[in-house]
C-alpha positions in Angstrom: -13.3 -6.2 4.2 -13.7 -5.4 0.7 -12.0 -2.4 -1.8 -14.9 -2.0 -4.4 -16.4 -4.5 -6.6 -14.1 -7.9 -7.6 -11.6 -7.6 -4.4 -12.4 -10.1 -1.8 -9.9 -10.6 1.3 -10.1 -14.4 -0.1 -9.0 -13.1 -3.7 -5.9 -11.6 -2.7 -5.4 -14.0 0.2 -4.9 -16.4 -2.8 -4.1 -14.1 -4.8 -0.2 -12.7 -2.5 0.1 -16.5 -1.7 0.8 -18.0 -4.8 3.1 -15.6 -5.9 7.2 -16.4 -6.3 7.8 -14.2 -4.0 6.0 -11.5 -1.4 4.8 -8.1 -3.1 7.4 -5.3 -2.0 6.2 -2.0 -0.9 6.7 0.7 1.2 6.2 1.4 5.1 4.4 4.4 3.4 2.0 2.4 1.7 1.5 0.3 4.9 0.6 3.4 7.1 -2.3 5.0 3.8 -3.4 1.8 3.9 -4.0 0.9 7.6 -5.0 4.2 8.7 -8.5 4.1 7.5 -8.8 0.8 8.4 -12.1 0.1 10.6 -11.9 -2.3 13.5 -13.5 -4.9 12.4 -11.0 -4.3 8.9 -8.0 -5.1 11.1 -7.9 -8.5 11.9 -7.8 -9.4 8.2 -5.3 -6.3 7.0 -2.9 -7.6 9.4 -3.2 -11.0 7.6 -3.0 -9.7 4.1 0.0 -7.3 5.2 1.9 -9.4 6.6 2.2 -11.6 3.2 4.2 -8.1 1.7 7.7 -7.3 2.3 8.2 -3.5 3.9 10.2 -1.2 3.5 11.6 1.6 5.0 11.1 4.8 2.8 14.4 5.7 3.8 16.5 9.0 2.4 17.5 7.7 -1.1 14.1 6.8 -2.2 12.6 9.4 -0.4 14.5 12.8 -2.8 14.0 11.0 -6.0 10.0 10.1 -4.9 10.2 14.1 -3.9 11.9 14.2 -7.2 8.7 13.0 -9.4 6.2 14.2 -7.3 7.4 17.9 -8.2 7.5 16.2 -11.7 4.5 15.0 -12.5 2.0 16.4 -9.5 0.8 19.1 -11.0 -0.8 17.3 -13.8 -1.6 14.3 -11.8 -3.6 15.8 -8.5 -4.3 11.9 -7.2 -0.5 11.1 -6.5 0.7 12.0 -2.8 2.5 10.4 0.1 -0.5 10.6 2.5 -4.0 11.3 2.0 -5.8 14.7 2.5 
């Protein structure tokens, strides 16, 4: 599994394990990351995602994300909550 030039599972694993604290991301990002995986990529992805602290998208976060989306989506078309 790789995400373009210069990325490798081993490199990502080493980076995540050597951080002073686990990175934090939303459950929405986990869905977006996992939905397009091929079967042979799932084991590596499971290992890497286990090294991340996943937080739910609760109401205050979703309200703020909506505000930011309305502010920036017209000029930054790549911003979205889910892939199209």
